[in-house]
N, C-alpha and C positions, 0 to 999 in steps of 0.2 A: 871615519870615511873606510871606516872596516880595518884599520891598522892599526899600529899604537897610535899613543898621545904626541908623538916630534912629529916637526913637522918636515913634511919631505924634500931631500935636498938634492936629487936629481936633477942635474944639468938642462933644461930644455934644448932643441936644435937651435931655437932662437938665441941661444945663451943667457937666458934667463933662468934662473930660477925656478921650479914647480915650487906656484904656492899653496898648495896642498897641503893637509896634514898627510902622514902616513898611510896610504890607499891598498888594498889589495886587491887594485885591476890594474889595468893597462898600465904593467909595469914597463911597457917600452915607450909610456907617452906617447904613442904614436896620435892618440885624438883627443888631445889634453888639448884646450889652447890656452895659450898666454893673454893675460889683461894686462900687461906693466906696457909701457910707454914704448916708442919704437926707441927713439930718443937717438937716431940716426943722423949723425951730420950731412944737412942738405948741401947743393953746391954754392948755396949763399953765405955756408956759413954759420945759420942757426938751427936749433934742433927741430927733426921733425916731431909734432906733439902725435901724432896718429898712435894706436893702439898699436904693440908689437904686430907686425902682417909679415912673419918670415917668409909666408908663403908666398906673399907679392914683394920680395925682398925691394922691388925698384919702383913703387907704385906710392911713393911719397906723394901726401898734399902737398897743394903749393902752400905757400910760406904765408904763413897770417900775422906774422909777427911786422906789428907798428915802426915802420921808421919814418926818417924825416928825408923827401925825396921834393926834386925841382920839377918843377910842369914847365917842360919844351915850351909846348906856346905862349904862354905868356910871363914864364920866368916867376914865380912866387911859389914858396916852401908849402910844402904842408906834408901833415901826418896821414902816411898811407902803409896800406900792405906790402911790403917787402918782394911777394909775386905777381903783384900789380902795376902795371904803368898808365899814373895819373893822367886825367886831357884838361882840357878847361875847364868843362862840363863839371870837374869835381872839386872847383876850383872857388873857394867863399873869400876869399881875400877881400876886405871893402874898398870899394874906390867910392870918390865924392864925383856924382853926375847932378846934371839939371834933369829934375825930371819935366813932363810935359806941365805942371800944374806950375813950372819958375822955381819949385824948391828944391836946393843943393841936399841930398842926403848922400848917406854910405848905401851903395850896392853889391851885392856881393858879384866877383870879375867874371863869372859866369853869366850874369845876367846882364852885367855893365858891354859885355863885348857882343852883347847881342841887339839892333836895334830897337824888332821886334819885341822881343824880350823888356826890353829896357821900357819902352809903351806902354806895356801893361801892367811894370810894377808899381803895387798900389804904396803911394805918398805915406810914411809913417808917423810925420809930421802932424799933431795936436792941430785938429780945426779950429776948436777954441771961440765958433760963432757962439753970439747971444740969437739964442731961438725966441718963437714968439710968446712961448711960455715964460719968459726973461731967465730962461738958466744958460747955463753955458755950456754948448756941444761937447759930448765926451768921446766923440768918436775921432778918428783921425781925418787927415787930409782923402786918404785914399778911399774911407770906407763912405765918405761923405761925397762920392763921388767930384773933388773939387770945388766941396760948397753946393755943387746942383741939388743934392740930394740927403739931408744930414738924417744920420740914423736917429729912434725915437729917444727922448725924454730918458734918464736914467733915474733924475733925482725923483723924493717923493713930493706928492702935490703938495702938501699940509696950509692948505686952504683951511680957515675956518669954516665949520659944517656949523648947521644951522642950533644943533647941541653944545655952540661953544665948542665943541671939541675939536681937535684937528686931523683933517685926512692925511694917511698915513698909504693911500694907493698911489701907484707911479704915477705921475703926472700929465702922462699921455691919456689916462684913461678917465670916462665920467666917474665923477666921483660918487662910490657905494654906500648904501648907508652903515649908519655908524657903528663899529664892530668893537667901541669899548665899552665895561658894563655900564648899565643902569644906576645913575646916582640917586633917583627917585626911592625915598623912602617918607613910611610913616610912624607913629609913634607904639606900632604893633610890630612890623617886617619892614624888610628890605624889598626890593625889587631884585631880582636874581636875572632878568633876561638882558642881550644886547642894546645898544642905547638907540641902534635902530628900529627895535622891535617893540611890539604893542605892549604897554605895561598890565597884567592880571590884576584887576580890582581888588583893593583889601575888602574883604566881607567880616572883618572883625566889626561887633557895635562897640558905638562909642559911647560913654554915658556922659552926658552934661546936666553940669547942677542937680546930678543923685537922683531926678526925675525923670525925663526924657531919656529915651535909650534912640541914636541915632547911626546909622551905618557909616563908615568911615567913610570919607570922601576921598579916601587915596587910594 
């Protein structure tokens, strides 16, 4: 900083000690800004968490300390910022309600108190209907529109293909060509293509009875 290697021990106008090392400029500390926390006590009793702001000593930020509060409209407890007043729109307390589908489920208080919101609330209960593919639906009552329109089946197909391998595509898709490795081989080599692809014919010569030569048939 241009001075010695000791910390500056000058008290700033905010009351905090200068955080700089000994410096050979601004001896009156008119331009040096304090970067420590304010720590003034707010009217609520909590400390100000703003950076030291001696130039505007009364401009404290609203207190953001989380405290227990009671929502006046519904009477439920909530953890909320000290400086703010919670309303029913902030209440997440679960209340059991009957939805249009007939299921009784826990609904947040902020939704339960509004008939229009309650009618739009998606039922979270499992659908469990048996689909045409014989798999059980993994959607919820709300996602499947109360059983009127189910989500796509998420199970694997698992039907045997013509090659005897099992299809690993999604149940709702048409079975694609088999992606397993081909198991065809001859005495010379094995095919390195996928099962659903055409094999490259073997071009090696096969000796029969040490007299006649034939192309390998695989």
